[in-house]
C-alpha positions in Angstrom: -186.3 -40.6 -106.2 -190.0 -40.1 -104.3 -189.4 -38.4 -101.2 -186.5 -36.5 -102.3 -186.3 -32.8 -101.2 -185.2 -30.1 -103.6 -184.9 -26.5 -103.4 -187.7 -25.1 -105.7 -185.3 -23.0 -108.0 -182.8 -25.9 -108.6 -185.7 -28.4 -109.5 -187.0 -25.8 -111.9 -183.6 -25.8 -113.2 -183.4 -29.5 -113.5 -186.5 -29.7 -115.2 -185.9 -26.9 -118.0 -182.3 -27.8 -119.0 -181.9 -28.6 -122.4 -179.6 -31.9 -121.7 -181.0 -33.5 -118.6 -184.4 -32.3 -118.1 -188.0 -32.6 -119.4 -188.7 -30.8 -122.7 -191.9 -32.4 -123.1 -194.8 -33.4 -120.9 -195.8 -36.4 -123.6 -195.5 -40.1 -122.5 -196.0 -38.3 -118.6 -199.2 -36.5 -118.6 -200.6 -38.2 -121.7 -200.0 -41.1 -124.1 -200.8 -42.4 -127.5 -202.7 -45.2 -126.4 -205.2 -45.1 -123.5 -204.7 -48.4 -121.9 -207.3 -48.0 -119.3 -209.4 -45.5 -117.2 -206.5 -44.9 -114.9 -204.2 -43.9 -117.7 -206.5 -41.4 -119.5 -204.0 -38.6 -119.0 -204.6 -34.8 -119.0 -206.1 -33.0 -121.8 -203.5 -30.5 -121.9 -200.8 -32.9 -122.6 -200.6 -32.2 -126.3 -201.6 -28.5 -126.1 -198.1 -27.0 -126.1 -198.5 -25.1 -122.8 -196.0 -27.3 -120.9 -193.4 -26.8 -123.9 -194.1 -22.9 -123.7 -194.1 -22.6 -120.2 -190.6 -24.4 -119.3 -189.1 -21.6 -121.8 -190.1 -18.7 -119.4 -190.0 -20.6 -116.4 -186.5 -19.5 -114.7 -187.4 -16.2 -115.4 -191.1 -15.9 -114.6 -190.8 -18.4 -111.5 -187.4 -16.9 -110.3 -187.3 -13.9 -111.6 -184.5 -12.4 -109.7 -184.1 -8.6 -108.9 -183.5 -5.6 -111.0 -180.4 -4.2 -111.3 -181.4 -0.8 -109.2 -182.7 -2.6 -106.7 -179.0 -4.4 -106.5 -177.3 -1.4 -106.6 -179.1 0.3 -104.0 -178.7 -2.8 -101.9 -175.2 -2.8 -102.7 -174.5 0.5 -101.9 -176.3 0.3 -98.1 -174.8 -3.2 -97.1 -171.2 -2.3 -98.4 -171.3 1.0 -96.4 -172.7 -1.1 -93.4 -170.0 -3.5 -93.4 -167.2 -1.0 -92.9 -169.1 0.3 -89.6 -169.5 -3.2 -88.1 -167.5 -4.9 -85.5 -168.4 -8.1 -86.0 -168.6 -9.8 -89.7 -170.8 -12.8 -90.3 -169.3 -14.7 -93.1 -170.0 -18.5 -94.1 -166.9 -20.8 -93.8 -166.3 -21.5 -97.4 -166.4 -17.5 -98.4 -163.0 -17.3 -96.5 -161.6 -19.3 -99.4 -163.7 -17.1 -101.8 -162.3 -14.0 -100.2 -158.7 -15.3 -100.6 -159.5 -16.2 -104.4 -160.9 -12.6 -105.1 -158.0 -10.7 -104.1 -155.0 -12.7 -104.2 -151.9 -10.6 -103.9 -153.7 -7.4 -105.0 -153.6 -4.1 -102.9 -156.5 -2.2 -102.6 -156.0 0.0 -105.5 -155.3 -3.2 -107.7 -158.6 -4.7 -107.7 -162.3 -3.1 -107.4 -165.8 -3.7 -105.6 -168.4 -5.9 -108.1 -172.2 -5.6 -107.9 -172.5 -9.6 -107.4 -171.3 -9.5 -104.1 -169.6 -8.0 -100.9 -166.1 -9.8 -101.4 -164.0 -6.5 -101.8 -165.4 -5.1 -99.1 -165.5 -7.8 -96.4 -161.7 -8.2 -97.3 -161.0 -4.4 -97.2 -163.1 -4.5 -93.6 -160.3 -7.0 -92.4 -157.3 -5.1 -93.7 -158.5 -2.0 -92.1 -159.1 -3.8 -88.8 -157.6 -7.1 -88.4 -158.9 -7.4 -85.1 -162.9 -7.4 -85.9 -164.2 -10.5 -85.1 -165.6 -12.9 -87.8 -168.1 -15.1 -86.8 -168.8 -18.1 -89.0 -172.4 -18.6 -90.0 -174.6 -21.2 -92.0 -176.2 -20.3 -95.1 -176.0 -16.9 -97.0 -174.0 -14.3 -95.1 -173.0 -10.6 -95.3 -171.1 -11.0 -98.6 -174.3 -12.3 -100.5 -176.9 -9.3 -100.3 -176.1 -8.1 -103.8 -176.4 -11.0 -105.5 -178.8 -11.3 -108.0 -179.9 -14.9 -106.4 -180.2 -13.4 -102.8 -183.9 -12.8 -101.5 -183.3 -10.1 -98.4 -186.6 -10.7 -97.3 -186.4 -14.4 -96.6 -182.7 -14.7 -96.7 -182.5 -17.2 -99.3 -180.8 -18.0 -102.4 -181.9 -19.2 -105.9 -178.7 -19.4 -107.6 -178.3 -22.7 -109.6 -177.4 -25.5 -107.1 -175.7 -23.0 -105.0 -177.1 -23.0 -101.5 -178.0 -26.9 -101.6 -175.6 -29.5 -100.5 -172.7 -28.1 -102.8 -172.1 -25.0 -100.0 -173.1 -26.9 -97.1 -170.5 -29.5 -97.8 -168.3 -26.8 -98.7 -168.7 -24.9 -95.1 -168.6 -28.3 -93.3 -165.4 -29.5 -94.7 -163.8 -25.7 -94.2 -164.9 -26.2 -90.4 -163.8 -29.7 -90.1 -160.5 -28.8 -91.6 -160.3 -25.5 -89.3 -161.5 -27.6 -86.3 -164.2 -25.4 -85.6 -168.1 -25.2 -85.6 -170.6 -22.7 -86.9 -171.0 -19.8 -84.3 -167.2 -19.6 -83.8 -165.6 -16.2 -83.4 -162.2 -15.0 -84.5 -160.3 -12.2 -85.1 -159.8 -11.8 -88.7 -155.9 -12.0 -88.7 -156.1 -15.2 -86.4 -158.8 -17.0 -88.7 -156.9 -16.4 -91.7 -153.7 -17.6 -90.6 -155.5 -20.7 -89.4 -157.3 -21.2 -92.7 -153.8 -21.0 -94.8 -151.9 -23.2 -92.2 -154.9 -25.8 -92.4 -156.2 -25.5 -96.0 -153.1 -25.4 -98.5 -154.9 -26.5 -101.6 -158.3 -24.9 -102.4 -159.3 -28.3 -104.0 -159.5 -29.8 -100.4 -163.0 -27.8 -100.2 -164.1 -26.2 -103.4 -163.4 -29.7 -105.6 -164.5 -31.9 -102.9 -161.0 -33.6 -102.4 -161.4 -35.2 -105.8 -161.7 -32.3 -108.6 -164.4 -34.3 -110.3 -167.9 -33.0 -110.7 -170.4 -35.8 -110.6 -173.5 -33.6 -111.1 -175.1 -30.1 -111.5 -175.9 -30.0 -108.1 -172.1 -30.5 -107.4 -170.4 -27.8 -109.5 -166.8 -27.0 -109.3 -165.6 -23.6 -108.8 -163.7 -22.8 -112.0 -160.7 -21.9 -110.5 -159.9 -25.2 -108.6 -156.7 -26.5 -109.9 -156.0 -23.8 -112.8 -156.1 -20.4 -113.9 -156.2 -17.6 -111.3 -158.5 -19.0 -108.7 -156.1 -21.6 -107.4 -152.8 -19.3 -108.0 -154.9 -16.5 -106.5 -155.6 -18.5 -103.3 -151.8 -18.9 -102.9 -151.0 -15.6 -103.3 -153.4 -14.7 -100.8 -152.0 -17.4 -98.4 -148.2 -16.4 -99.0 -149.3 -12.6 -97.0 -152.2 -13.8 -95.2 -154.5 -11.8 -97.3 -152.8 -8.6 -96.3 -153.2 -9.1 -92.5 -150.5 -9.3 -89.8 -149.0 -12.6 -89.4 -149.5 -13.4 -85.9 -146.6 -15.4 -83.9 
């Protein structure tokens, strides 16, 4: 609708997707019949420029980062995390941490290039009293991601940092009874998480488990397969952290 505000990366994806996008600019920028001076249209409407452009739009307008850059970022930020006495984590990433680890011990799962979930979990396990601050937007888990831009702190991953993650963060905070800026020791925070959020669907599936739009994508693990079971497994032993009375 006119006046809608959409992140640039999301808008480009909407335009270029095969099923719901705009594959050609005919009848938008140019017309078979000119009905008046105001409807002359653009001389490039039939040039093929647009059609050629959308084929390379994502890789040229949102190029992402090189593997070498991400590997260097991963190495630096992962090492830095183990030295911190405060972790800044976006609220819904608490659930991601649980789903990532499940019931695995440190030697039963491995770090990945895409994020710092492993390092965040193991930092908490090594120091269950470490403070976690709940923050808005990308957090310490995000830097190695292909869609994260260190200079701006923004994310360009598909529909990730729009309303989708904001509502997941807010739902997590609401269920926990907390707000952005809250700080709690890791063991205490995860105990609260598992007490208050029994089902991953309450946050990651918007309570319904129904995806209504690309921008409202649902985590593949919700209600099935490894994601849901991993969350339950992590809850059974409080993410491997001491269970406080």
